[in-house]
TORPA-4810 file (N, C-alpha, C, O; in nm, 3 decimals):
<nodes>
NODE_1_0.081_-0.121_-0.005_-0.005_0.005_0.005_0.089_0.124_-0.001_0.061_0.214_-0.080_X
NODE_2_0.202_0.133_0.075_0.284_0.239_0.086_0.348_0.265_-0.055_0.368_0.383_-0.085_X
NODE_3_0.379_0.174_-0.140_0.440_0.194_-0.265_0.331_0.237_-0.366_0.361_0.308_-0.463_X
NODE_4_0.213_0.197_-0.345_0.106_0.243_-0.455_0.072_0.383_-0.429_0.051_0.457_-0.525_X
NODE_5_0.063_0.428_-0.305_0.017_0.577_-0.274_0.100_0.682_-0.349_0.040_0.771_-0.410_X
NODE_6_0.227_0.677_-0.346_0.286_0.780_-0.434_0.252_0.778_-0.579_0.236_0.882_-0.642_X
NODE_7_0.240_0.659_-0.633_0.196_0.648_-0.780_0.060_0.704_-0.799_0.038_0.779_-0.894_X
NODE_8_-0.029_0.675_-0.719_-0.159_0.720_-0.726_-0.162_0.878_-0.721_-0.229_0.942_-0.802_X
NODE_9_-0.091_0.933_-0.628_-0.078_1.072_-0.617_-0.019_1.141_-0.733_-0.057_1.253_-0.766_X
NODE_10_0.079_1.071_-0.799_0.140_1.129_-0.923_0.046_1.107_-1.036_0.042_1.191_-1.126_X
NODE_11_-0.031_1.000_-1.041_-0.133_0.988_-1.147_-0.240_1.097_-1.137_-0.293_1.144_-1.238_X
NODE_12_-0.267_1.133_-1.022_-0.370_1.236_-1.009_-0.321_1.376_-1.043_-0.400_1.464_-1.076_X
NODE_13_-0.189_1.396_-1.036_-0.129_1.527_-1.068_-0.123_1.539_-1.222_-0.165_1.642_-1.276_X
NODE_14_-0.073_1.441_-1.291_-0.049_1.454_-1.432_-0.155_1.482_-1.520_-0.129_1.550_-1.619_X
NODE_15_-0.274_1.440_-1.504_-0.393_1.479_-1.576_-0.431_1.622_-1.547_-0.460_1.698_-1.640_X
NODE_16_-0.430_1.660_-1.426_-0.456_1.804_-1.383_-0.362_1.897_-1.443_-0.403_2.009_-1.477_X
NODE_17_-0.232_1.860_-1.461_-0.135_1.951_-1.530_-0.191_1.975_-1.677_-0.206_2.086_-1.727_X
NODE_18_-0.219_1.852_-1.737_-0.262_1.876_-1.882_-0.385_1.948_-1.900_-0.403_2.010_-2.005_X
NODE_19_-0.475_1.947_-1.806_-0.601_2.019_-1.806_-0.592_2.164_-1.792_-0.686_2.235_-1.826_X
NODE_20_-0.481_2.212_-1.743_-0.460_2.362_-1.723_-0.398_2.419_-1.846_-0.352_2.533_-1.837_X
NODE_21_-0.389_2.360_-1.954_-0.326_2.414_-2.075_-0.392_2.558_-2.094_-0.513_2.575_-2.077_X
NODE_22_-0.315_2.651_-2.127_-0.359_2.784_-2.153_-0.444_2.791_-2.277_-0.405_2.741_-2.383_X
NODE_23_-0.569_2.857_-2.263_-0.648_2.889_-2.393_-0.590_2.991_-2.471_-0.525_3.075_-2.410_X
NODE_24_-0.601_3.000_-2.600_-0.554_3.106_-2.678_-0.610_3.237_-2.627_-0.719_3.241_-2.569_X
NODE_25_-0.533_3.349_-2.651_-0.578_3.473_-2.606_-0.694_3.512_-2.694_-0.703_3.470_-2.809_X
NODE_26_-0.793_3.601_-2.634_-0.911_3.652_-2.703_-0.874_3.799_-2.742_-0.850_3.883_-2.655_X
NODE_27_-0.869_3.827_-2.868_-0.842_3.951_-2.928_-0.962_4.042_-2.937_-0.952_4.162_-2.965_X
NODE_28_-1.074_3.981_-2.912_-1.212_4.053_-2.932_-1.211_4.187_-2.864_-1.157_4.199_-2.753_X
NODE_29_-1.269_4.290_-2.928_-1.278_4.420_-2.875_-1.244_4.532_-2.977_-1.220_4.510_-3.095_X
NODE_30_-1.244_4.645_-2.924_-1.221_4.762_-3.009_-1.075_4.822_-2.970_-1.044_4.845_-2.853_X
NODE_31_-0.992_4.845_-3.074_-0.851_4.870_-3.058_-0.813_5.000_-3.134_-0.851_5.014_-3.250_X
NODE_32_-0.741_5.095_-3.074_-0.694_5.218_-3.140_-0.541_5.200_-3.149_-0.475_5.151_-3.056_X
NODE_33_-0.488_5.241_-3.265_-0.345_5.242_-3.276_-0.270_5.330_-3.184_-0.319_5.439_-3.155_X
NODE_34_-0.158_5.293_-3.135_-0.069_5.385_-3.053_0.042_5.413_-3.140_0.135_5.334_-3.157_X
NODE_35_0.034_5.529_-3.197_0.143_5.565_-3.301_0.287_5.581_-3.236_0.389_5.550_-3.299_X
NODE_36_0.289_5.630_-3.106_0.416_5.642_-3.032_0.486_5.521_-3.016_0.609_5.517_-3.025_X
NODE_37_0.411_5.412_-2.992_0.475_5.276_-2.972_0.497_5.193_-3.093_0.567_5.092_-3.091_X
NODE_38_0.431_5.240_-3.206_0.434_5.166_-3.331_0.548_5.219_-3.418_0.594_5.332_-3.400_X
NODE_39_0.594_5.138_-3.512_0.700_5.181_-3.613_0.620_5.270_-3.715_0.500_5.256_-3.737_X
NODE_40_0.693_5.355_-3.769_0.639_5.444_-3.870_0.563_5.372_-3.986_0.613_5.270_-4.033_X
NODE_41_0.448_5.420_-4.034_0.386_5.356_-4.136_0.456_5.362_-4.273_0.535_5.454_-4.294_X
NODE_42_0.433_5.272_-4.363_0.505_5.283_-4.489_0.446_5.397_-4.562_0.330_5.435_-4.544_X
NODE_43_0.529_5.451_-4.646_0.502_5.568_-4.728_0.458_5.538_-4.874_0.500_5.437_-4.931_X
NODE_44_0.381_5.619_-4.931_0.340_5.598_-5.065_0.363_5.725_-5.139_0.318_5.830_-5.093_X
NODE_45_0.432_5.723_-5.254_0.456_5.834_-5.326_0.535_5.940_-5.259_0.521_6.057_-5.298_X
NODE_46_0.623_5.908_-5.154_0.695_5.999_-5.075_0.627_6.051_-4.949_0.685_6.124_-4.869_X
NODE_47_0.501_6.009_-4.935_0.427_6.044_-4.816_0.384_5.931_-4.740_0.348_5.825_-4.793_X
NODE_48_0.388_5.955_-4.601_0.344_5.841_-4.517_0.198_5.850_-4.498_0.135_5.956_-4.500_X
NODE_49_0.143_5.725_-4.478_-0.004_5.714_-4.453_-0.045_5.777_-4.319_0.030_5.770_-4.222_X
NODE_50_-0.158_5.836_-4.314_-0.204_5.893_-4.185_-0.280_5.777_-4.112_-0.389_5.741_-4.156_X
NODE_51_-0.230_5.725_-4.015_-0.297_5.618_-3.939_-0.349_5.666_-3.798_-0.383_5.585_-3.712_X
NODE_52_-0.353_5.796_-3.780_-0.383_5.852_-3.642_-0.521_5.801_-3.600_-0.545_5.780_-3.481_X
NODE_53_-0.609_5.783_-3.695_-0.745_5.746_-3.659_-0.782_5.588_-3.678_-0.897_5.544_-3.671_X
NODE_54_-0.673_5.515_-3.701_-0.706_5.379_-3.727_-0.757_5.309_-3.612_-0.703_5.318_-3.502_X
NODE_55_-0.865_5.234_-3.636_-0.937_5.161_-3.529_-0.957_5.022_-3.582_-0.976_5.003_-3.702_X
NODE_56_-0.954_4.921_-3.491_-0.987_4.788_-3.543_-1.085_4.734_-3.435_-1.062_4.749_-3.315_X
NODE_57_-1.194_4.671_-3.483_-1.295_4.607_-3.415_-1.282_4.467_-3.441_-1.306_4.424_-3.554_X
NODE_58_-1.245_4.386_-3.341_-1.216_4.237_-3.371_-1.322_4.147_-3.294_-1.358_4.175_-3.179_X
NODE_59_-1.368_4.044_-3.361_-1.454_3.948_-3.318_-1.383_3.817_-3.343_-1.338_3.781_-3.451_X
NODE_60_-1.378_3.742_-3.217_-1.312_3.605_-3.221_-1.392_3.498_-3.188_-1.460_3.503_-3.086_X
NODE_61_-1.394_3.396_-3.265_-1.471_3.275_-3.225_-1.366_3.154_-3.217_-1.247_3.179_-3.238_X
NODE_62_-1.405_3.031_-3.189_-1.307_2.924_-3.203_-1.262_2.896_-3.343_-1.156_2.839_-3.369_X
NODE_63_-1.354_2.943_-3.439_-1.345_2.913_-3.581_-1.265_3.025_-3.655_-1.180_2.994_-3.738_X
NODE_64_-1.292_3.156_-3.625_-1.232_3.262_-3.696_-1.200_3.393_-3.615_-1.251_3.414_-3.505_X
NODE_65_-1.115_3.479_-3.675_-1.091_3.600_-3.612_-1.130_3.696_-3.733_-1.079_3.689_-3.845_X
NODE_66_-1.234_3.791_-3.693_-1.274_3.888_-3.794_-1.238_4.022_-3.752_-1.265_4.059_-3.638_X
NODE_67_-1.176_4.103_-3.839_-1.122_4.233_-3.810_-1.191_4.335_-3.904_-1.178_4.326_-4.027_X
NODE_68_-1.266_4.434_-3.844_-1.314_4.548_-3.918_-1.221_4.668_-3.894_-1.213_4.721_-3.783_X
NODE_69_-1.158_4.707_-3.992_-1.070_4.825_-3.997_-1.126_4.954_-4.042_-1.171_4.957_-4.157_X
NODE_70_-1.130_5.070_-3.963_-1.175_5.193_-4.017_-1.078_5.309_-3.969_-0.994_5.295_-3.881_X
NODE_71_-1.098_5.416_-4.033_-1.018_5.532_-4.002_-0.879_5.549_-4.080_-0.800_5.638_-4.050_X
NODE_72_-0.858_5.461_-4.179_-0.734_5.469_-4.256_-0.752_5.417_-4.392_-0.717_5.306_-4.431_X
NODE_73_-0.816_5.518_-4.469_-0.856_5.471_-4.608_-0.990_5.411_-4.595_-1.056_5.425_-4.492_X
NODE_74_-1.033_5.338_-4.706_-1.168_5.268_-4.708_-1.176_5.163_-4.593_-1.081_5.092_-4.562_X
NODE_75_-1.295_5.160_-4.535_-1.309_5.057_-4.437_-1.304_4.916_-4.504_-1.346_4.895_-4.617_X
NODE_76_-1.248_4.821_-4.424_-1.243_4.688_-4.475_-1.255_4.587_-4.364_-1.239_4.614_-4.245_X
NODE_77_-1.284_4.470_-4.410_-1.314_4.356_-4.329_-1.215_4.241_-4.367_-1.199_4.204_-4.483_X
NODE_78_-1.151_4.188_-4.262_-1.062_4.078_-4.287_-1.111_3.955_-4.199_-1.159_3.973_-4.088_X
NODE_79_-1.097_3.837_-4.254_-1.144_3.718_-4.181_-1.031_3.611_-4.192_-0.993_3.567_-4.301_X
NODE_80_-0.979_3.574_-4.069_-0.890_3.479_-4.070_-0.935_3.342_-4.005_-0.965_3.352_-3.886_X
NODE_81_-0.943_3.223_-4.059_-0.974_3.108_-4.008_-0.873_3.059_-3.908_-0.752_3.060_-3.931_X
NODE_82_-0.923_3.019_-3.804_-0.829_2.965_-3.699_-0.817_2.805_-3.694_-0.752_2.749_-3.605_X
NODE_83_-0.884_2.737_-3.792_-0.883_2.591_-3.793_-0.795_2.541_-3.893_-0.804_2.422_-3.923_X
NODE_84_-0.710_2.614_-3.950_-0.620_2.569_-4.065_-0.663_2.587_-4.198_-0.583_2.567_-4.289_X
NODE_85_-0.803_2.630_-4.228_-0.844_2.659_-4.352_-0.771_2.779_-4.416_-0.724_2.865_-4.342_X
NODE_86_-0.760_2.788_-4.537_-0.716_2.904_-4.618_-0.819_3.023_-4.604_-0.940_3.008_-4.624_X
NODE_87_-0.765_3.132_-4.572_-0.851_3.272_-4.587_-0.816_3.343_-4.710_-0.703_3.343_-4.760_X
NODE_88_-0.925_3.405_-4.759_-0.898_3.498_-4.868_-0.948_3.634_-4.841_-1.068_3.650_-4.822_X
NODE_89_-0.868_3.730_-4.838_-0.915_3.876_-4.811_-0.858_3.971_-4.922_-0.758_3.944_-4.989_X
NODE_90_-0.927_4.075_-4.935_-0.885_4.184_-5.032_-0.759_4.239_-4.993_-0.738_4.271_-4.876_X
NODE_91_-0.673_4.250_-5.084_-0.537_4.320_-5.058_-0.547_4.448_-5.139_-0.649_4.473_-5.202_X
NODE_92_-0.441_4.529_-5.138_-0.439_4.641_-5.210_-0.471_4.638_-5.361_-0.545_4.719_-5.417_X
NODE_93_-0.411_4.538_-5.420_-0.434_4.515_-5.571_-0.458_4.367_-5.583_-0.368_4.301_-5.635_X
NODE_94_-0.559_4.310_-5.545_-0.588_4.176_-5.567_-0.634_4.111_-5.429_-0.695_4.177_-5.344_X
NODE_95_-0.603_3.982_-5.412_-0.639_3.901_-5.295_-0.528_3.849_-5.227_-0.432_3.807_-5.292_X
NODE_96_-0.529_3.846_-5.101_-0.430_3.782_-5.015_-0.482_3.648_-4.964_-0.588_3.639_-4.903_X
NODE_97_-0.404_3.544_-4.989_-0.453_3.418_-4.943_-0.364_3.385_-4.822_-0.243_3.408_-4.833_X
NODE_98_-0.411_3.333_-4.708_-0.345_3.316_-4.587_-0.394_3.193_-4.509_-0.506_3.147_-4.527_X
NODE_99_-0.305_3.142_-4.422_-0.338_3.055_-4.330_-0.297_3.095_-4.185_-0.188_3.149_-4.171_X
NODE_100_-0.369_3.074_-4.082_-0.338_3.115_-3.945_-0.325_2.989_-3.851_-0.397_2.890_-3.865_X
NODE_101_-0.231_3.001_-3.755_-0.219_2.901_-3.657_-0.162_2.960_-3.524_-0.088_3.058_-3.525_X
NODE_102_-0.200_2.897_-3.412_-0.143_2.935_-3.291_-0.006_2.885_-3.265_0.023_2.767_-3.287_X
NODE_103_0.082_2.972_-3.217_0.213_2.939_-3.173_0.221_2.979_-3.019_0.256_3.092_-2.984_X
NODE_104_0.189_2.882_-2.934_0.175_2.914_-2.795_0.061_3.010_-2.785_-0.050_2.976_-2.827_X
NODE_105_0.081_3.130_-2.732_-0.016_3.234_-2.716_-0.014_3.347_-2.818_-0.069_3.454_-2.795_X
NODE_106_0.053_3.320_-2.931_0.054_3.421_-3.037_-0.018_3.361_-3.170_-0.012_3.241_-3.197_X
NODE_107_-0.079_3.446_-3.241_-0.155_3.402_-3.360_-0.072_3.438_-3.479_-0.059_3.557_-3.508_X
NODE_108_-0.017_3.346_-3.551_0.067_3.360_-3.674_-0.007_3.340_-3.792_-0.064_3.233_-3.812_X
NODE_109_-0.013_3.440_-3.880_-0.085_3.433_-4.010_0.024_3.452_-4.116_0.100_3.549_-4.117_X
NODE_110_0.028_3.351_-4.207_0.130_3.359_-4.323_0.045_3.367_-4.455_-0.045_3.286_-4.478_X
NODE_111_0.075_3.463_-4.537_0.002_3.476_-4.660_0.078_3.524_-4.783_0.194_3.561_-4.770_X
NODE_112_0.024_3.526_-4.890_0.082_3.580_-5.006_-0.030_3.633_-5.115_-0.144_3.586_-5.126_X
NODE_113_0.022_3.735_-5.191_-0.064_3.790_-5.289_0.023_3.812_-5.412_0.141_3.847_-5.403_X
NODE_114_-0.039_3.790_-5.526_0.026_3.819_-5.654_-0.053_3.923_-5.726_-0.174_3.906_-5.746_X
NODE_115_0.017_4.040_-5.769_-0.049_4.141_-5.835_0.015_4.167_-5.977_0.135_4.147_-5.999_X
NODE_116_-0.065_4.207_-6.061_-0.021_4.241_-6.198_0.042_4.393_-6.189_-0.019_4.482_-6.129_X
NODE_117_0.153_4.414_-6.245_0.218_4.531_-6.252_0.262_4.559_-6.407_0.263_4.468_-6.490_X
NODE_118_0.298_4.687_-6.436_0.345_4.700_-6.568_0.473_4.625_-6.600_0.514_4.621_-6.716_X
NODE_119_0.533_4.569_-6.508_0.652_4.495_-6.526_0.622_4.338_-6.509_0.714_4.258_-6.492_X
NODE_120_0.495_4.301_-6.515_0.450_4.167_-6.488_0.412_4.138_-6.356_0.411_4.229_-6.272_X
NODE_121_0.377_4.006_-6.322_0.310_3.964_-6.196_0.426_3.980_-6.083_0.542_3.948_-6.107_X
NODE_122_0.384_4.030_-5.962_0.480_4.041_-5.856_0.405_3.971_-5.742_0.282_3.977_-5.731_X
NODE_123_0.487_3.902_-5.653_0.427_3.833_-5.537_0.476_3.892_-5.418_0.594_3.924_-5.409_X
NODE_124_0.397_3.908_-5.326_0.424_3.969_-5.190_0.388_3.867_-5.087_0.276_3.815_-5.091_X
NODE_125_0.476_3.833_-4.995_0.439_3.731_-4.887_0.461_3.819_-4.751_0.545_3.907_-4.732_X
NODE_126_0.362_3.771_-4.662_0.368_3.841_-4.538_0.352_3.729_-4.426_0.294_3.621_-4.443_X
NODE_127_0.414_3.773_-4.310_0.403_3.682_-4.191_0.361_3.787_-4.077_0.436_3.882_-4.052_X
NODE_128_0.244_3.769_-4.009_0.197_3.846_-3.913_0.185_3.770_-3.788_0.128_3.662_-3.781_X
NODE_129_0.245_3.834_-3.681_0.235_3.763_-3.548_0.167_3.862_-3.453_0.217_3.972_-3.427_X
NODE_130_0.050_3.819_-3.403_-0.034_3.900_-3.319_-0.028_3.852_-3.175_-0.051_3.734_-3.150_X
NODE_131_0.001_3.935_-3.085_0.014_3.897_-2.946_-0.061_3.995_-2.855_-0.089_4.109_-2.894_X
NODE_132_-0.093_3.951_-2.736_-0.170_4.024_-2.632_-0.084_4.035_-2.507_-0.021_3.938_-2.464_X
NODE_133_-0.084_4.151_-2.452_-0.004_4.174_-2.330_-0.075_4.098_-2.209_-0.194_4.069_-2.213_X
NODE_134_0.001_4.071_-2.114_-0.062_3.983_-2.007_-0.189_4.051_-1.936_-0.279_3.983_-1.887_X
NODE_135_-0.189_4.182_-1.935_-0.317_4.247_-1.874_-0.430_4.262_-1.977_-0.541_4.306_-1.945_X
NODE_136_-0.401_4.225_-2.097_-0.511_4.229_-2.213_-0.535_4.358_-2.261_-0.630_4.373_-2.337_X
NODE_137_-0.461_4.462_-2.229_-0.481_4.597_-2.272_-0.413_4.642_-2.400_-0.451_4.737_-2.468_X
NODE_138_-0.309_4.563_-2.426_-0.228_4.598_-2.554_-0.212_4.486_-2.644_-0.182_4.376_-2.598_X
NODE_139_-0.231_4.505_-2.772_-0.213_4.402_-2.876_-0.097_4.463_-2.956_-0.092_4.583_-2.986_X
NODE_140_-0.005_4.372_-2.987_0.106_4.403_-3.077_0.109_4.308_-3.192_0.103_4.186_-3.180_X
NODE_141_0.121_4.376_-3.314_0.123_4.297_-3.442_0.258_4.332_-3.513_0.284_4.446_-3.553_X
NODE_142_0.338_4.231_-3.526_0.459_4.242_-3.597_0.450_4.161_-3.740_0.438_4.039_-3.752_X
NODE_143_0.459_4.248_-3.836_0.452_4.212_-3.976_0.563_4.214_-4.049_0.623_4.321_-4.063_X
NODE_144_0.610_4.096_-4.109_0.729_4.102_-4.194_0.674_4.069_-4.334_0.605_3.970_-4.357_X
NODE_145_0.712_4.163_-4.429_0.670_4.149_-4.568_0.795_4.138_-4.652_0.894_4.208_-4.634_X
NODE_146_0.783_4.039_-4.753_0.886_4.023_-4.844_0.831_4.054_-4.988_0.730_3.995_-5.029_X
NODE_147_0.894_4.142_-5.061_0.845_4.179_-5.197_0.981_4.199_-5.278_1.091_4.195_-5.224_X
NODE_148_0.959_4.222_-5.409_1.066_4.257_-5.496_1.151_4.379_-5.445_1.267_4.399_-5.483_X
NODE_149_1.089_4.451_-5.362_1.166_4.575_-5.298_1.251_4.528_-5.183_1.339_4.603_-5.141_X
NODE_150_1.233_4.408_-5.129_1.310_4.356_-5.014_1.230_4.316_-4.901_1.109_4.304_-4.920_X
NODE_151_1.277_4.294_-4.786_1.216_4.241_-4.674_1.203_4.360_-4.564_1.301_4.425_-4.528_X
NODE_152_1.076_4.381_-4.517_1.056_4.485_-4.413_0.976_4.419_-4.298_0.884_4.341_-4.319_X
NODE_153_1.018_4.456_-4.173_0.936_4.417_-4.052_0.888_4.548_-3.996_0.961_4.648_-3.990_X
NODE_154_0.764_4.544_-3.955_0.704_4.663_-3.889_0.621_4.612_-3.767_0.551_4.511_-3.775_X
NODE_155_0.634_4.685_-3.654_0.557_4.655_-3.533_0.443_4.763_-3.520_0.469_4.883_-3.533_X
NODE_156_0.325_4.720_-3.494_0.211_4.808_-3.479_0.148_4.766_-3.347_0.114_4.651_-3.320_X
NODE_157_0.133_4.884_-3.259_0.077_4.853_-3.129_-0.053_4.920_-3.118_-0.066_5.036_-3.159_X
NODE_158_-0.163_4.846_-3.058_-0.290_4.890_-3.039_-0.324_4.883_-2.886_-0.273_4.798_-2.812_X
NODE_159_-0.415_4.981_-2.845_-0.458_4.984_-2.719_-0.603_4.958_-2.706_-0.683_5.019_-2.776_X
NODE_160_-0.643_4.862_-2.610_-0.779_4.839_-2.610_-0.877_4.953_-2.557_-0.847_5.018_-2.456_X
NODE_161_-0.990_4.975_-2.624_-1.062_5.090_-2.591_-1.177_5.054_-2.502_-1.253_5.141_-2.461_X
</nodes>
């Protein structure tokens, strides 16, 4: 009996440790860009985009993350499936196809878009890593973009409203 008691205690602990696996973070809510903590936005035609009014409204379910973006150009809605299915969203000139996956407590979305240009088709790939601060008040999005113009990484920080 003395020898089996430690094994029973250990058997009771192991399932409990597995049951406490952390759920993925919930990005749902309204988010406003923090320009001071974010990297400078990309420029177009020598001018930077005005992102001072950029707002995101995010709805998250077990199946998908839906982002409604307002305040920086035309409003747009992006949907990322969280179950491994490919997502298709409007890009600047065409469509971006992507897949999303959880990497511990970060949501990683990898995608690509091919656009027609005067010099022929050009493909752009992106990798976006979305994370939430421990207190849930700050969302950071790190985006790496590879294009014929090179590789760029940009950090964008949002504050929960």
